[in-house]
C-alpha positions in Angstrom: 37.2 2.1 44.9 33.0 2.7 44.1 30.3 2.5 46.4 28.6 -0.7 45.3 31.3 -2.8 45.6 32.8 -0.8 49.0 28.8 -2.3 49.8 29.4 -5.2 48.6 32.3 -6.1 50.3 30.2 -5.0 53.5 28.0 -6.6 53.0 30.7 -10.0 52.1 32.1 -9.4 55.7 28.7 -8.8 57.7 28.2 -12.4 56.6 31.6 -13.7 57.2 31.4 -12.1 61.4 28.0 -14.4 61.6 30.4 -17.3 60.5 33.5 -16.6 62.2 33.8 -13.9 65.2 34.6 -10.7 64.1 37.1 -10.9 66.8 39.1 -14.0 65.1 38.9 -11.3 61.7 40.6 -8.6 63.4 43.0 -10.6 65.6 44.4 -12.2 62.7 44.4 -9.2 60.4 46.3 -7.0 63.4 48.7 -10.1 64.4 49.4 -10.7 60.7 50.9 -7.1 60.3 52.3 -6.9 63.6 54.9 -10.4 62.4 54.7 -8.8 58.7 56.2 -5.2 60.0 59.3 -7.3 61.3 60.2 -8.7 57.8 60.8 -4.9 55.6 57.9 -4.9 53.6 56.5 -1.7 52.8 53.8 0.3 54.4 52.0 -0.3 51.2 52.4 -3.4 51.4 51.6 -4.5 55.4 48.1 -2.0 53.9 47.5 -4.9 51.5 48.3 -7.7 53.7 45.6 -6.4 56.0 43.3 -6.2 54.2 43.9 -9.5 52.7 43.6 -10.8 56.4 40.4 -9.6 57.0 39.4 -11.5 54.3 41.0 -14.9 54.8 38.4 -17.1 55.2 35.9 -15.3 53.2 35.3 -18.5 51.5 33.5 -19.9 54.1 30.5 -17.8 52.9 30.0 -20.4 51.1 30.8 -23.4 53.2 27.4 -24.9 54.7 26.6 -22.9 58.3 25.8 -26.8 59.5 29.2 -27.7 59.0 31.2 -24.8 59.8 29.7 -25.3 63.2 29.4 -28.3 63.9 30.4 -29.9 67.3 31.2 -33.1 66.4 34.3 -34.2 64.2 34.4 -33.5 60.8 33.8 -36.2 58.5 35.9 -36.9 55.7 33.5 -35.2 53.0 32.6 -32.6 54.9 36.5 -32.0 55.8 37.0 -32.2 51.7 34.0 -29.2 51.8 36.0 -27.0 54.2 39.5 -27.7 52.4 37.8 -26.0 49.2 37.1 -21.9 51.3 40.7 -20.6 50.0 39.7 -21.3 46.4 36.0 -20.2 47.4 37.2 -16.8 48.6 40.0 -16.6 45.3 36.9 -16.9 43.7 35.0 -14.0 45.6 37.3 -11.4 45.8 38.2 -12.0 41.4 34.4 -10.9 41.3 35.7 -7.7 43.2 38.9 -6.7 40.6 41.3 -8.5 42.5 44.0 -10.4 40.3 44.8 -14.1 40.5 47.8 -12.3 42.0 47.0 -10.8 44.8 45.1 -13.4 46.0 48.0 -15.5 47.4 47.4 -14.8 50.6 44.1 -16.1 50.4 44.4 -19.3 48.5 47.8 -19.8 50.4 46.7 -19.5 53.7 46.7 -23.0 54.9 49.6 -24.6 52.8 52.3 -25.6 54.7 56.3 -25.9 53.7 56.2 -29.1 54.3 53.5 -29.5 51.5 51.5 -30.4 54.0 48.3 -28.3 53.7 45.8 -27.6 50.8 43.9 -27.0 48.9 47.0 -27.4 46.4 49.8 -28.8 48.4 52.5 -26.2 47.8 56.1 -26.1 49.2 57.7 -23.5 51.0 59.3 -22.5 47.6 55.8 -22.5 46.4 54.1 -19.6 49.1 54.8 -16.7 49.8 56.3 -14.9 53.1 52.8 -13.2 53.4 50.9 -16.6 53.5 53.3 -18.0 55.2 52.9 -15.4 58.0 48.4 -15.3 57.9 48.7 -18.9 58.1 50.7 -19.7 61.4 48.6 -16.4 63.0 45.7 -17.7 61.7 46.3 -21.1 63.8 47.6 -19.3 66.7 44.3 -17.3 66.9 42.1 -20.5 66.0 43.9 -22.4 69.0 43.4 -19.5 71.6 39.5 -19.3 70.5 36.5 -21.1 72.0 35.1 -22.9 68.9 31.9 -24.5 68.7 33.5 -28.2 68.3 36.3 -27.0 71.2 37.2 -24.9 74.1 40.3 -22.2 73.2 43.6 -23.4 74.5 46.3 -21.6 77.4 48.8 -19.5 76.1 51.4 -21.5 77.4 50.2 -24.7 75.1 49.8 -22.4 72.1 53.4 -21.7 73.1 54.5 -25.4 73.4 52.4 -26.0 69.9 54.6 -23.3 68.5 58.0 -24.5 69.9 57.2 -28.4 68.6 56.0 -26.8 65.0 54.9 -30.2 64.2 52.7 -28.9 61.6 55.3 -27.6 58.8 55.2 -24.0 59.6 57.4 -21.6 57.9 61.0 -22.3 60.6 61.6 -18.2 60.2 58.1 -16.8 60.9 57.8 -19.8 63.9 60.7 -17.6 65.0 59.5 -14.3 65.3 55.4 -15.7 66.3 57.5 -16.8 69.7 59.9 -14.0 69.8 56.8 -11.6 70.6 54.5 -14.5 71.9 53.8 -12.4 74.9 52.9 -9.1 72.7 51.2 -11.2 69.8 49.4 -12.4 73.0 48.7 -9.0 74.7 47.0 -7.3 71.0 44.8 -9.8 70.7 40.8 -9.1 71.4 
């Protein structure tokens, strides 16, 4: 990767870290690789998963900050804007030379196995395993974290959320998250 590209990516990361905390980005990437490690990915694949996990929300830099930091409930129009961030992320990273097939983690990380996710409403067989892992881990860290609009949940409440799995997450991913729940809590910042 040339120096100009590294610098551009660094600048995007800095802007992203101002929108979402650096801790969230680090937590999600570390926890995603930890869980992915149980699914037989090679070292090279795990490195790629970590890279994409770092950039999973980079598309949020195109979302107005007043929406991202809104303390009240989002309107339907604001929610439609938020749902565009995976595609914005794909477009940004494509500009850096990533291929569409490499960007499934970015575009699919909010898809749900039951077809209720976004941006495309994909079903389980259409979503990569890596994206299923990233999506569940992203939600786990978001629930545990304080945000402008909510206080972070206690770990036991998050565990119960995943035990119910009413959100359409991949069952084998949820099973592994629950098996490794205490370790995941311990590796978070």
